[in-house]
C-alpha positions in Angstrom: 84.8 108.5 96.1 88.4 107.4 96.4 90.3 104.4 95.1 93.8 103.6 96.4 96.1 101.0 94.8 98.5 99.3 97.1 101.2 96.6 96.7 98.8 93.9 98.0 95.4 95.1 96.9 93.0 97.9 96.2 91.0 100.1 98.7 87.7 101.7 97.8 86.1 104.4 99.9 82.9 106.4 99.4 81.1 109.0 101.4 77.6 107.8 102.2 75.3 110.7 102.5 72.2 109.8 104.6 69.4 112.1 103.4 66.6 110.5 105.5 66.3 109.1 108.9 64.1 106.4 107.4 67.0 104.6 105.9 67.8 101.3 107.6 71.4 100.7 108.3 73.2 99.0 105.3 70.5 99.7 102.7 72.2 102.3 100.6 75.5 100.6 99.9 77.9 102.3 97.5 80.6 99.6 97.2 79.5 96.4 95.4 81.3 93.1 94.8 81.0 92.0 91.2 83.2 88.9 91.0 85.8 87.3 93.3 88.5 89.7 91.9 86.4 92.7 90.9 84.6 95.4 93.0 83.0 98.7 92.1 82.3 102.0 93.9 79.5 104.2 92.7 78.3 107.7 93.3 75.0 109.0 91.9 71.6 107.5 91.7 71.4 104.3 93.6 68.9 102.7 91.2 71.1 103.3 88.2 74.1 101.9 90.1 72.2 98.7 91.0 71.3 98.3 87.4 74.9 98.6 86.2 76.2 96.4 89.0 73.7 93.7 88.1 74.7 93.9 84.4 78.4 93.6 85.4 77.7 90.6 87.7 75.8 88.9 84.8 78.6 89.5 82.3 81.3 88.3 84.8 79.2 85.2 85.6 78.6 84.4 81.9 82.3 84.8 81.1 83.3 82.5 83.9 80.8 79.8 82.9 81.8 80.0 79.2 85.6 80.3 79.5 86.3 78.8 82.9 88.3 81.7 84.1 87.6 85.2 85.6 86.7 88.0 83.2 89.6 90.3 82.3 89.3 94.0 83.2 91.8 95.4 80.6 90.1 97.4 77.9 92.7 96.1 75.4 91.1 92.7 75.5 88.0 92.1 73.3 85.7 90.7 76.0 86.7 92.8 79.0 84.3 93.8 81.6 84.8 97.5 81.1 84.3 97.2 77.3 81.1 95.2 77.8 79.7 97.8 80.3 80.7 100.6 78.0 78.7 99.1 75.1 75.7 98.5 77.4 75.9 102.1 78.6 76.1 103.4 75.1 73.2 101.3 73.8 70.9 102.4 76.6 72.0 106.1 76.2 71.0 106.2 72.5 67.7 104.3 72.9 64.7 106.5 73.0 62.9 104.2 75.5 65.6 104.5 78.2 67.3 107.3 80.0 71.0 107.6 80.4 72.6 106.5 83.7 73.4 109.2 86.2 76.3 107.9 88.1 80.1 107.7 88.5 81.5 104.2 88.5 85.0 103.1 89.6 85.9 99.4 88.9 88.8 97.9 90.8 90.4 94.4 90.4 93.4 92.4 91.4 95.1 89.3 89.9 94.0 85.9 91.4 
């Protein structure tokens, strides 16, 4: 998994390992759009990554509907996307009813 920052944007790249010939093309995506200015690249269990991406999309959508602007990414801000995902990850990790997530998650964004 690689993320490159350029002057005009961000490039995400992942290696998609096909373990079965039964996969249909495009079914095991590893790069996900979260909001208009945020994308994520994941490595690890695909079901865990879909769960985290859906949580990130929900948080970004809720923030946009409440405040009328895109969600900030900076951890220094109190309602940032990364901070909200960190709290979600921590809470699911300490709960006895849920297992921890097994993935690596890179979030990229740009100013709009």
